[in-house]
N, C-alpha and C positions, 0 to 999 in steps of 0.2 A: 668793459662797461659800455652798454649800448648807447646810441645817440640820445634817444628819448629819455632813458633813465638818467643819463649824465646831465641833461638839461634840467630835469626835475631836481636832482641833487643840488646843483649849483644855485638854482632859483630859491630853493628852500633855505640853503645856507645864507644867501644874500638877504632874504627877508628876515631871517633870525638875527643876523648881525645888525641890520638896520634897526630892528625893534629893540635890541639890547642897548644900542647907542642912544636911541630916542628916550628910553626909560632912564638911562643913566645920566645923560647930559641934558635932558629936558625935564621930565617929571621929578627925578630925584635930586637934581642940582639945586643948591641954594647958596647964592653968593655970600649972603650974610653969615651963614653957618661956617663955611670954609674959610672965612676971613681970619679965624683964630686957629691955633694949632690944636686946641682941645676940640673945637668944632670939626676940624678936618678929620681927626682920628676917632672921635667918639660920637659926633653928631650933636644935635640940639635937644635931646630928650625924646627918645623914640617910643611910640605907642605900641600896644600889644600886638596887633596884627602884623605890622612890618617887622618888629623885633622877633616875633615867633618864627616867621619864615626865613629871616636872614640867619637866625641861629640854627634852624633846621637845615637850611641849604648849606651853611658853612660846616656843620657837624657831619652831615651825611654826604660825603664827597664821591669821587669817581669809584671808590671801593664799593659803593652801593650798586653800581652797574657792572663792575668788573671784578674787584678783589673778592667781595663777599659771595656773589654767584659762582665765581671760580672756585672758592673754597668749598662751598656746598657740592659743587660738581666733582671736585677732587677728593675731599676729605669727609664729606657726609654731614650728618645732622649736628655736629659739634658747634657750628656757627650760631645755632639757635640759642647758645649760651648768652648771646648778646642781650636777650631778654632779661637775663639775670644781672649783668653788669650795669644795665640801665637803672636798676633800682638804687645803686650807690650814687650814680651821677645825679639822679633826681633828688636824692636826699641832700647831697652836697650843695647843689644849686638852690634848692628850696630853703635850706637853712643858712648857708653862707652867702648866697647871692644877694639877698636884700642888705646884708651887712656891708658887702663890697660896694653896693650902690650908694649907701649912706656915706661911707668913708670917701668914696670917689666924688660925690657931690660936694661935701663940706670942705675937703682938702684939694679939690680940683685935680684929681689924679687922672693920669692918661694911661700909663702902662702898669702891669703887675709889679714891676720892680719899684715903681713909685710908691706903692703901698708898703712893700717890704722894707724899703729904706726908711720910709716915714715912721714905721713902727720900731724897727730894730736899731736904726741909726748906724753910724760908722760909714767908712768909705768903701768897704769891700763888697757888701751884699749886692749893691746895684750892678756893678760891672760883671760880677760872677754870675748872678742870676740872668742878666740880660744876654750875656754871651752864650750861656747854656740854651736859652730859649731860641736865640737866633740860629745857632748851629742846627737845632732840631726842627726849625721851620723849613729848612731846605729839603729834607726828605719828603715832606708833605707837598711842598711846591713842585718838586720833581714828579711825584706820583700823579698829581692832577694834570700837569702840563703833558707829561708822557701819556697819560690815559687819553687825553684829547687827541694827541697825535696818532696813537695806535688806532683809535676808533675811526678817525677820518681816513687813515690809510686803508683799513679793512673795508670801509663803506665804498670808497672810490676805487678799490682794487688797485691801489698804487698810483693813481693819477695825482692824488695829493699824498705825497710820501709822509712818513712819520715826522720827519724834521720840519716839513712845511706846516703840518698840522700843529706842531708845538709853537711855531712862530705865530701862526694865526691866533691861537688861543691867548697867548701872552700879549699880543698887540692889541686885541680888542679890549681885554681887561685893563691893560695899561692906560688906554685912552680915558675911560670913564673914572678910573681911580685917580689918575693924575690930576684931573680937573675937579672932580666932585668928592673925593675922599669917602669917608664912611657912609654918609647919607646917600650918595649915588649908588654905592655898591649894595646898600641895604635894600633899596628899591628894586634894583636888578635882581638881587637874591630872591626877593619875594616872587617875582615873575618866574624865575628859574625853579624855585622850590615847588610851586604849584604845578608847573609844566612837567618836571621830571617825575613827580608822583603819579600823575595821570598817565603818562607814557608807559610807566612801569606796569601798571595794572592792565592796560590794553595789551601789552606784550604777553602777560600771563594768560589772558583770555585767548589770544591767538595760539599760544603753545598748547594749552589744554585742548582747544578745538582741533588742532592738527594732530594731536596724539591718537585720535580715533577712539578714545576711551569714554565711558559713560560718566562724565563729570570728574570731580576730584577723587571719588572713591575708586573709580576705574584707573585714574591716573596713578594713584599710589599702589594699586594692585599690580599695575604694569611695572612700576619701579621695583617692586619686590620680585616679580617674575624674571626680571633681567639677571637675577642672581647676585646683584650688588649688595654690599653691606652698608650702604649709605644711611640706612635708617637704624643701624645698630651700633652699639658700643663694642667694637670688635675686640675679641680676646683670643689668645692662644689656648690650646688644651691645658696648659699648666696654669691658666688663670691670669697670665701677664698680658697687659694691653698690647695690641699689635697695630693700633691705628694711630693717627696723628693726635687725636684728642684724648690724651691721657689725663688723669686728674691733675697732674702737674701743669699741663698746658692750660687746662680750664682755669686753675688758680692764677697762673701767670697772666692770662688774658683778662681775667676778671679784674685784677689789680691794675694792669696797664691801661686797659680801655676805660675803666671807670675813673681812676685818678688822672690819667692823661687827658681824658675827654673833658673833665671839668677844668683842669689847670692849663690847658692849651691857651695861649694868650689870645687867640682870635675868638675863643669861646668866653674866657674869663672877662674880657673887655666888654662883652655884651651886657654884663651887669652894670658897668659904668654908664653904658649908653641908654639904659632904660629910662622911661619917663618917671617912674617911681619904683619903690621896693615891691609893691604889690604886683606890678607887671612881671618882675623877675620870678616871683613865687608862682604866679599863674602859668608862666611858660614852663617852669620846672614840672608842674603838675601834668601838663599836657604832652610835653616832648616825649616822655617815655612811652606813653600809650600810642602816640603817632608813629614812633619808631617801630614798636613791636607789631601793631595791628595793621598799619598802612604800608610800612616799608619792609620790615623784616619778613613778613609773611610772603610778600611778593618776591623778594630776593630768593627765599628758600624754594618756592615753586619754579622759578626760572632756572636755578642751578640744577634741581632735580629734573626739570623738563628737558635739559640737554641730554640726559640718559634715556628718558622715555622716548624722545624723538630720534634717538640713535645718532646724535651729533658727535663727531670725532674732531678734535682740534688739539694741536700741540700747545696752544696758548689758551689755557682755561679762562684767563682774564677776559677773553674776547667771545665767550660763549653766547652772549645775547646777540651780538652782531652776526656771528656765523649762523646761528639758528634762524634769524630773521632774513638773512640773505638767501637762505634756502627756501623758507616757507612763506615769507611775505616781504619780498625785496623792497617794495616801496615803503612799507612800514619801517624797514631797517633804517631808512633816512631819519625817521623821527626818533628811533632808538639812539642814534648817534647824537641827535639834538639833545636828548635826555642826558647822555654822557657829557656833552659839552656844558649843559646847565649845571650838572652836579660838580663837574671839575672846575669850571670857571668861577662858580660862586665861592668855592673854597680858595681858589687862587687869589681872588680879589680880597677876601677877608684876611688871608695870611699876609698879603702884600701890605695892607693897611697896618696890620699889627707889627710886622717885621720892620716896616718903615718907621713906625713910632719908636721901636726899640733903638734903631740906629740914630734917629735924630734927637729923641728925648733922652733916652738913657745914656747913650754915649756922649751926647752933647752936654748933658748936665754933669756927667762924670769928668769931662774935660774942663768945662766952665760952668760952675754952679749957677751963675746968674745969666746964663745964655738968654738972649732975647727971643721973644715969640716969633719975630720975623726971621731970625736966623734958623730957628727950628723948621719953619715952613720951607725955607730955601733948601735946607739939607734934605728934607723929605722928598722934594721933587727929584733931586739927583739920586737919592736912594731908590726910589721907585724904578727909575730907568736902569740903574746898575744891577739891582737884584733880579729884575726880569731877564736881562741879558744873561746873567750868570746862571739863573735857574733853567733857562732854555738850553744852554750849552750842556749843563749837567744832565738834563733830562734826555738829551739826544745821545750823549756818549756813555751815560751811566744808568740806562734804563734797567729796572729790576721789576719783580712782581709788585703789583699795586698794593696787595695786602702787606707784604714785607716792609715796603717803604712807609706805609701808614703806621704800622705798629712800631717801627723804629722811632718815628717822630713822637708818638704818644708815650713811649717809654721814657724819652727825654723830658717831655713836659710833666710827666708824673713826679719827677724829682722835686718839683715845687711844693708838693703836698705838705711835707713835714714843717716847712717854714710857715706856711699858712696855718697849719694846725696849731703851731706854737703861739701864734698871735690870737687865734680865736678860742682855743680850748686850754692850752697849757701855759697861759700867759705868766703865771707866777714864777715859772722856772725857766722858760725858754730864753736863750741868750743869742746875741748876734754871732758869737763865736760858734755856737752849736749850729745855727742856721747855715752859716757860710761853710763850715767844714763838712756838714752833712751834704750840702749841695755839691761841693767839689767831689767828694767821694762817690756820691750817687751818679753824677754825670760821667766821671772818668770810668767807673766800672761798666756803666751802660755802653759807653762808646767802645771800650776795649773788647768786651764780650761780643758786641754786635759786629765789630770789625773782624773778629775771629770766627764769626758765625757759630758761636759756642753756646749751646743750651746746657749749661753746667748742671749736672745731676738731673737733667730733664726739665729744668725750669728755664724760661726765656730770660735773655739778658736784662730786660727792664725790671723783672721781678727782683733780681739780685741787686740792682741799683737802688730800688725802693727800700728793700730790707736793710742793706748796709747803710744807706742814707739815714734811715730811722735810728739805727743803733748808734751811729756816730752823733747824730743830733741830740739824742737823750743823754748819752754819756758825757759829751763835751758840755752840754747845758748844765748838767749837775755839778760839773767841776769849775764852772766859770760864773761870773757875776750876772744875774738876771738883768733884763732891761729895767732902767730906772723907773720905779713905780709912778713918779710924778709925770714923766714923759709918756709912759704907756697910757696913763689915765687921760692925759690931754689929747693924745692922738685918737683914742677910742671913745672920747666923750660924745660924739654924735650917736653912738649906739646906746649909751647910758641915757641921754636925753630922750631918745625915742622910746626906750623901755619905760621911763618915768611917765611920759605922755600916755602910753598905753594903759598904765595902771590907774591913772587919774580920770 
C-alpha cells in the first residue's frame, strides 16, 4: 500500500468514525429516552424516515456487499429469487406489524418473548424462545463483524489485519449503543443506509464503464460470451438440475429468508418502536420495492460484473473490493466504507435486541418483578460481554457471509408458528403446542446445520420450520387452548382499534 494511498485510507476511516460517533452520541442521543429500559431498547416513538432507514440498514447487512454479490458471482441468477421472498415479508409486516405495534404500546412490550408470554402464559415459552433467538443472534453478529474485518484487511492489503478490523467495528458500535441505545443506533443506521445505497450504485457505474461494453445490453452480452451459465437454470442432459439453485433450494430460501426476515428480533422490534401503526404499514409497502429496485438490482450487476471484468478471487465474498482495487483503487476505500455501514448498522441493531433478550427475558425469567434500574444495569454488562464474545467467534470461526446469515434466519424463522397461533389460529393454539414446536424446530435446525446436511436437498431451516409447524398443530389439537378470557384481554387493543375503524 503506497504512502499517499495509505494516508487517504486512514483519513477517510478517521472521518467516517468521527461522523458516526457524532451522529450517535450527538444528534441521536436523548438522555430522557434512555432513562428507562423500554426507551433504551425501543426508543420514544420513531417516525417514518428514521424507522425506514434503520429497518433497511438493519435488514440489508454485509451480505448485501459480500454474501449476495458473491452468490451471484458463484451461483448465478438464483439470488434474484430475493425479489420473490420479499413479497411474503412485506405481507407479514404490513398485516402483523401494526398489530405488534398496538400490543407493544398498550402492554409496554420490549422483546418478542414479552408478547408470546403475554399471550400464551406459562413459565416455559419466554426462556425457550429467548434462548433460541439469542443463539441465532450470534451467527449474524459474527457475519457482520467478520465482514468488516475482511473488508478492511483487503482494502489496506493487510496493514489492518482481519482481527483488528473486527475489533474496530465492534468498538465503534459498542460506544454509541452503550450510551444511546436504540435511538442513537437508529440515527446512525439512517446515515449508513443512505450512504451504502449511493456507494453501491456508483460502484455499478464504475464496473459497467470499465467493462468496455455499450451499456447494460453489451454488459450482459459479454456475460453470455464468456460461456458461463450464470444467467441460466442449469440442467444435465437427463433434465436433472446441476446447479446450486434447485427448486428445493428456492423453496428453502423463500421460507427461511421471508419468515426469518420478519421474525428476526432486530426487525420484529422495529414494529414496537414505530410512532404509530400506519408508520409500520408504510414501511412494509416501501421496503420490498427499495430492496428489489435499489439494492438487489445493484447487487446482481456487481456479482456479474466480476465475470465481465475477468476478476478472479478465491473468496467470492470480497468481489467488490477486489474489483475496485484493480479498476478504481481510491473508490475501493468508499466501497469498504459501504461494507462498514452495512455491517455496523446490523451489529448495532442485533446488539440492542440481544441485550434486551439477556436483560429483560432472562431477568424476568429469574425474577418476575425485576426493577427497571436492574434491567438497565444488566444491559450495560451484556453489551460489553456480547461484543467481546462476538469478536472472538468472528476471528476464530469465520465462514461464508451468506452461510452465516442464512443460519441465523433459519433459527429466527422458528418463531413464526407461535406468532401465527396468536394472530390467526387463536381458537386452537396452545402454550404446549407453541413451546414444543419451538423446541423441535430449533433443535432440528441446529443439528442439521452443524452436520452441514441439506436433507433430501432442502436446507436445514426448511426442515426446522416444517417439523415445528407439524408439532405445533398436533400438540395444540391435543391440549387445552389458551384461556379465552385471557386471550381476549391480551388482544383487546386490536379489538378496540377494529371497532374505532368501523365507527
